[in-house]
N, C-alpha and C positions, 0 to 999 in steps of 0.2 A: 382561489389561492388563499393561503393562510395570511391573516394579518398579524397575528401574534403567535408566538410559540413555535414549536417544531414537532411535526409529526414524524416519528421514526420510520413509518411505512413509506413516506414519500422521499424522492431523491432530494438532496440538499439544494438543487437549484431552484426548487419551488419556494424556498424561503427568500422573501424579498430582501435585497441588500440594503435598500434605503431606510429600512425600519431600524430604529435605534433600540427599541425596547424588545427584549426577548424574555419570555417567561422564565423565572428562576428554576422552575422544576424541569423545563425543557432543556436548559443549559446544563444542569447537573445530570440529566438523563443521558445527554450527548457525551459528557465527560465519562460517565460510567460505561457507556457502549464503546468509547474508544479504548478504555483500559481493558474491557473484555476482548476486544479485537486484537489488541497486542498481546494479551495472555494467551489467547487461542493460537496466534501465529507462533509464539514461543514454543507452545506445547507441541504443535505440529512439526516444528523444526527439530525439537528434541526427539520426537518419535521417529522422524525420518533418519536422523543421524544415528539412533541406536539401532534401527532395522538395517541400515547400511553396514554398520559395524558388526552385527551378527551375520549378515549375508557374506561379507568379506572374510570373515573368520572361518566359515565352513565351506564357501564355494571354491571350487577348483576349476580352472579353466581347462577345457577338454584338450587333450594332447593327441587326439585323433587327427589323421589327414584323410583326404579322399582316396579311396581304394585300399584303405587299411582293413584288417579284419577285426571284427569285435564280437565278444559274446554278449547276448542281451539277457537281462534279468527276467525270470519268469514270475516275479512277485505279482505283477498285475495281469498276468495271463489267466483268463477264465475259461479258455477252450481246452485246457490240458485235463484229461480225465485222470481219475485214480486218486488215492490218498495224498493229501498235501505233503506229508513228511516223506513220501516217496518220490516226489517230484524232483526233477533236476533244478538246481538253483539257477543255472544259466543254460541257454541253448545257443547253438551256433557252431562254429563262427560264421558271420554274415559280412558282406562287403559294405562298406560305407560309401553311399553314392554321393552325397553332398553335405556340407555343413551350412546351417542356417544360423549365423551369428554364433554366439557362445552358448546359447540355451537349447539348441535343437540340432539333432543329427538325423539325417534320412538314411535308413538301413534298407538294404534289398532282402526282404523277407521272402521265404519260400511260400508257395501257394497254399499249403496246408495250415499255415499259422492264422490266416484270415485277420491280420491285425493292421493298424494304421502304421505306415512306415516311419513316420517322424517320431522320434524318441528323444527323451532327456538324456544328455550324455553322462549324467551322474551314475546311473545303474549299469553302464556299459563298462566292461573290462576287456583287457587285452587277452587273447587266448594264450595258454601256456605252450611255449615251444619246447622241443626236446633240448635239455640242458644237459651239460656234461656231467653234473651230479647224478642225473637219472641213468646214465650209461656208464657208470663205474663198474669196472670188472671185478667180479667176486673171486673167480678162480679159473684156471685152465683145466679142462677135462680131458681132452684128447689131443693127439697130434696125427697129422697125415702128410704124406708126399703125393704130389699129383704127377702121375706117370714117371715116377722115378726121379723127377727134378729135385734139385737141391733146395730151393726155397720150400720151407715147410708152412703148413697151415695149422692153426690151433683152434680147436673148439672152446669158446669161452663162455662162461656163464655170467650174467649181470647180477648186481645186488638188487635192482629193482625187478621183481618178478614179472612185470608187464612185458619186458623184452624177452624174446626167445634166444635160445643158445645160437651162436653164430660162428662160422668159420672165418678167422681173420689171419692175415700174414703177420709176422713178427713185427714188421714196421708199423702196422696199424694198431698194435696193442700199446696203450699208454702204460709206462711203468713195466715194460715187458721183462727187463732183467730180474726184478724181484719176483714176478708171477711165475716165470719159467723156471727159475731156481727152485721155487716151492713145488711146482708141478714135477720136476725131475726127482727132487727129494722124496715126495710122496710115492712115486712109481718105483723107486729103487727098493729092492727087497730088504727087509729088516734082518740083521744077523743076530 
């Protein structure tokens, strides 16, 4: 045991309490170590608060539920062949099997992907569903009667070229008055 002074390598219990004299350099060294310890604690707390603030600013809580469909980003996929610029940005949709807290989502990947099924939810996106904007009717092309019945069907062309021309009844056409008026006007012979 130490008779005088304080060795910073030993626990403070080894310093005998009944000793009155402590070497002055040992006491000043202890004061300096306490200041360093407090400063390091303040720096650690500040770094933690800054990191938490940055995380909260950019982090989004996943809005997926079990059995939802999700597209998986191909950014980290190494098994897709071909030029990078021709790769699809997302593949899927895949079914979400389970949620592991807020930082992981288990996805049911197909066998050809050969990837680990747990994913970070940040690069997952909801697959686009068919929206009304995509199925806007551009114009009516033809009309027909089925077996001489009165309800007619009209061949319509959509604005989005992905959708094929389709036969619809007048009740199924959105804004049919305007479109049918234009169709009949175009069909009328010009004098």
